[in-house]
C-alpha positions, 0 to 999 in steps of 0.5 A, a space after each residue: 458428577 464433578 459438581 456433586 464431587 466439588 460440593 461433597 468432597 470439597 478440596 481434599 488436603 494433601 497426602 496419600 489416598 488413605 488420608 483422602 478417603 479418611 477426609 471423605 468419611 469425616 466430611 460426610 459425617 459432618 454433612 449428614 449431621 449438620 448440613 452443608 454450606 447453608 443447605 439443609 441436612 436433607 439436601 446434603 444427604 441427597 447430594 451424598 447419595 447422588 455422588 455415590 450412585 454416580 461413582 458406582 455408575 462410572 465404575 460399572 460403565 468402565 468395567 461392565 457396560 462400556 463405553 470405556 472412558 479411558 484417559 477422560 476419567 481422572 485416575 484419582 477420584 479426588 481430582 473431580 473436586 477440581 484439584 490437580 495432583 502431582 504425585 511421585 511414582 513412589 507415592 503412586 505405588 504406595 496408593 495402589 498397594 493401599 487400594 488393593 488391600 482395601 478391595 481384596 476383602 477377606 484376603 481374596 484376590 481380584 479376578 484381574 486388572 480392574 479399572 476405576 477401583 477408586 470410584 467403587 471404593 468411593 461409593 462404598 465409603 459413602 453408602 456402606 463404610 467399614 467398621 471394626 467388629 467388637 473385640 475382633 481383629 476384623 471389620 464389616 460393612 454397614 449401610 450408612 444409617 445417618 443418610 436415612 434415605 429409603 433407597 440407601 440399603 439398595 444402593 449399598 447392596 449394589 456397590 458391595 455386590 460389585 465389589 464382591 464380583 471383582 474378587 475370585 471367591 465369595 467373601 464373608 464380609 460382603 455376603 453378610 452385608 449384601 443379604 442384610 441390605 437386600 432384605 431390608 430393601 425388600 421389607 421397605 418395598 413391601 411396606 411401600 406397596 401395601 401403603 401405596 400400591 402402584 405398577 411402578 412399585 411392583 416393578 421395583 419389587 421384582 427388580 429387587 427380587 431378581 437382585 436377591 436371586 443373583 446374590 443367592 446364585 453367586 454364593 452357591 445357595 442354589 435352593 434359595 435362588 431357585 425359590 427366589 426365581 420361582 417367586 419372581 416368575 409368579 409375581 410377574 404372572 409369567 408362564 414358561 414351558 419347555 416343549 418340542 417342535 420340528 425344525 432344522 439347524 443346518 442349511 443342508 438339513 433335508 428332514 426336520 428334527 425335534 428341537 427344544 423350544 420355550 413357549 411363554 404366556 403372560 397370566 398377569 398384565 400390571 406388573 409386566 408392563 414396561 412402564 413399571 420401570 421405564 417411560 417408553 418401550 421405544 427407547 434406544 435398543 442394543 443390537 449387533 450387526 448381522 442376522 440370525 440366518 447363516 454365515 457364508 463360511 458356516 452352514 449352521 443356523 444361529 437360531 433353529 428354523 422351525 416348521 411352525 411358529 413358536 407360541 410366545 407372548 410379547 414380553 416386556 424387558 423385565 420379563 425377558 430378564 426373568 426368562 433369560 435367568 431361568 435358562 442360565 440358572 440351568 448351569 447352577 442347578 445341573 452338573 456340567 455335561 455336553 447337553 447343558 448348553 443345548 438345554 439353555 439355547 431355547 431360552 436364548 432363542 426365546 429372548 432373541 425373538 423378543 425385540 427390542 432388547 436392552 444392552 444388558 440382555 443382549 450382552 448376556 445372550 451374545 456371550 452365552 451363545 458365543 461360549 456354546 459355539 466356541 465348544 463346537 468345531 463347526 461354529 468355533 470361528 463364528 464364536 470368535 467373531 461374535 466375541 470380538 464384535 461384542 468386546 469392541 461394541 461394548 467398549 466403543 458404542 455410545 449408548 445413553 446412560 439410562 439404556 446402558 444401565 437398565 437391568 445391569 444389576 438384575 442380570 448376571 452381567 459379566 465384567 468386560 474382563 470376562 468377555 475379553 478372557 472368553 475371547 482369549 480362550 477362543 483364540 487358544 482353542 483356535 491356535 492363536 496362542 500369541 494373541 491370547 497371551 497378549 490379552 491375558 497379560 494385559 488383564 493380569 490373568 496370571 493363571 491363564 497366562 502361566 498355562 499358555 507358557 507351559 503349553 508352549 514349554 516356555 517356563 523360563 520366559 513366564 518366570 522372567 515376566 512375573 519377576 519383572 512385574 514384581 520389580 514394579 510391585 514387590 508387595 503384590 501377593 498375587 504375583 508372588 503366588 503366581 511365581 510359586 505356581 510357575 516354579 513350584 517353589 513353596 518359599 514364594 507362597 510364604 513370601 506372599 503371606 509375609 508381604 500381605 501381612 497375613 492377609 493372602 488367602 491364596 498363599 495359604 490355600 496353595 501351601 495347604 494343597 501342596 501339604 495335602 498332596 504330600 501327605 503332610 496333613 498337620 501342615 495342611 490343616 494349619 494352612 487351611 485354618 489360616 485361610 478360613 480365619 480370613 474367609 470362613 465361607 469357602 466350602 471347599 476349604 472346609 471340606 479339605 480341612 475335614 479331610 486333613 483332620 480325618 487323616 490325622 485321626 481327629 474325628 470330632 474336628 473332621 465332623 465339625 469341618 464337614 458339617 460346616 461345609 454342608 451348611 455353606 453348600 447343601 449341595 455338597 454330597 460328598 461332605 454329607 456322606 463324610 458326615 454320615 460316615 463319622 456319625 456311624 463311627 460314633 454309632 449315631 445312626 439317626 444323625 447318619 441317616 439324615 446326612 445320607 438322605 441329604 447326600 443322596 439328593 445330590 449324589 443319586 448315581 453314587 453307589 457308595 452312598 447307596 451302600 452306606 444308606 442301606 447299612 444305616 437304614 438297617 441299623 435303624 430298622 427302616 426296612 422299606 428304605 433298605 429294600 428300595 435302596 438295595 434295588 437302586 444299588 443293584 441297578 447302579 452297580 449292575 449287580 456287583 454290590 449286594 448288601 448281604 448282611 442287611 438283607 439277611 437281617 431283614 429276612 431273619 426278622 421276617 422269620 421271627 428269629 430276632 428278639 427285641 425288634 418291633 413287630 412289622 405290620 401286615 401291610 408293610 410285611 407284604 410290601 417288604 416281601 414284594 420288594 425282596 422278590 424283585 431284588 432277588 429276581 434282579 440279583 439272580 439275573 445279574 449274577 449278584 451276591 455269589 452263591 450266598 444269594 441262593 441261601 437268602 433266596 431260600 429263606 425268602 421262599 420259606 417265608 412265602 411258603 414256597 417249600 419246593 422253591 426254597 429247597 431248589 435254592 438250598 440245593 443250588 447253594 449247597 452245590 455252590 459250596 461243594 464246588 469249592 474246597 470246603 474241607 479246608 476251612 471250618 467256616 465253609 464246613 459250618 455253612 455247608 452243614 447248616 444248609 444241609 440241615 435246613 434242606 434235610 429238615 425240610 424233607 423230614 417236615 414234609 414227610 411228617 405232615 403228609 405233603 412230602 414224598 417218600 423219595 425225599 427221605 432217600 434224597 436226604 439220606 444219600 446227601 447226609 451219608 456223603 457229607 458225613 463220610 467226607 467230613 469225618 476225617 477233619 470235623 468229626 468232633 464239631 457240634 455241626 457234625 454231631 447234628 448232621 449225624 443226628 438228622 441222618 439217624 432220624 432219616 434212617 429211623 423214618 425209612 425203617 418205619 
């Protein structure tokens, strides 16, 4: 790399780090336009690309794959050109501040202490320099078009994606450039494949597809990521099935139990050949010491011992990557629960059975196993050993660059910082708090460190530590925010905002959440707006902003905020539900119905969403949806919630009592009645709907023509009303009077048609006489009382005749 750096960078002028990178930008522009020192423009472009890739590889080696280079790598990248710098401490601190500002894109903080950031920045400057947006106080990344090399977009996407991965949250500027570059890469590979079909091109296309999948997954675009991974699996011709097999998980387990296993089968051969991306399958492999049996101190097998051989094809490394990502993607597609890790484990077992495995594949497998085992008491100690061994091996084991970097861009490979963080968290789980805190402090993981100090009730020591670091870096907004977290003093968040010159997103989020908690919704909205101006792709911020607007009574703004949240995160069921509720307020039922349909895709166990869905479907006349949703609602709430108004409206339409409604087809009518029958039966079994259920059930039987069943339900309804103090409320009297009228008229109709019995009139007479006698004192002047008297007289007349 030094030779390329000398040629490309030349001897930089004196000055700050900012001036050096401006010098690099100017020189690269001249090189790709005019050539360099007698070399052609084409050669100059290749040298620029080679230097950028080398700088990116150095960053990845230092922070991801190892082995760490330590003091052998110059701190200042300009020293690669042969210049020895003499920098004062003040100049060094100024350069660190400028570098931090450059890497904290869209105001997002870095995940912790990241080494060799200058090399990542150099790669970005060479491949995807920043340019100001027209008419905006912001900038964006654009792949350097002047290079004119087909792979420029691909390498630009890679260096930008690693820049994104060192941040705590997704950044809008990165996301736009990454997807644009990867899309152009795919189009280039498709064109190349059509012009010159070869196994190597097909393999490169699969690798690019996997990197696109990683981007979709990182930004929470789950549906797009799922489709991308499925397409990649089909292109490889790989069939993956999850099945069961008898086996044992512990040494002393006597009887075999059913275990999840993943079986694989190769349907195609040409793309999956290892030669598509490497020259030999016998290249240096990456393994850990130990076997897949049991430890001396733990009787749990690392891999289940099956009673029969698991059906599995011999997979190339690229297919192992796809198989592994299929398992890890379960985390993104499913809510976290105690079974999630067990569903991922068979994929890890399937990958482990394939040998040899490359470094990136082994690292991801080992880390996932360690995370699973650290959550279980019986294997926690082994997880601790596994994490320590993984960290040490990555940092010290010398592996050839081609083996070290293979598939490191296709997999969700963690930063070494994350491996150490998992190790520290395992220490915490084991009670080794002091060792964990040393790691958290060295990695500058302030949130985790603060948590440890608070657990130990050492808040003062934590505050003193952060104050000491602030003496060294007084303009570090992350430290000021950490101090605010410890002291709960809001002034430190304001200082972070000022010191960052209005670029610290976290300070605004912290202020917004505090305001939200205290009920200061206008202040919360203002802070969220500031945060979203810097980074507008954080769906959680849009949701919280919408909530603040809702509490302020700004329904239109709230609807826009929740809608933006659903655009960024279509899996956010609560946001969809809020969009629906706001549209209902505006009486926009079609829009509300669409939103609730989306909400139910994510929140199928949320009874409130089902209740809202029933109401909106009833407003639109989608009666089949009303019936199916009501049944779901009864099951979810165990009958505690019954949508009485919607069901009553449907029954009246089926009775023909509602004017202005479209006629229900005969086939649909029968389906509706069958569904209503199931609903009423379930509701009766669960005691749902109260006494009103028998009123609805009576209507249902009347529609079905079951007169006796309808009368029985009316009698139960009347008895329920009579058991309450119905004389105290006119509404209860009116309900009782209407039910009594319906029952007695049914008796009269039956007798008049010749179907009824003579005793029916006697039952009607006795019931009406009793009711009229009790109601006379309070309700004799009401229309309902007069109707009861008329029917009573009619019954007397029929008996007399």
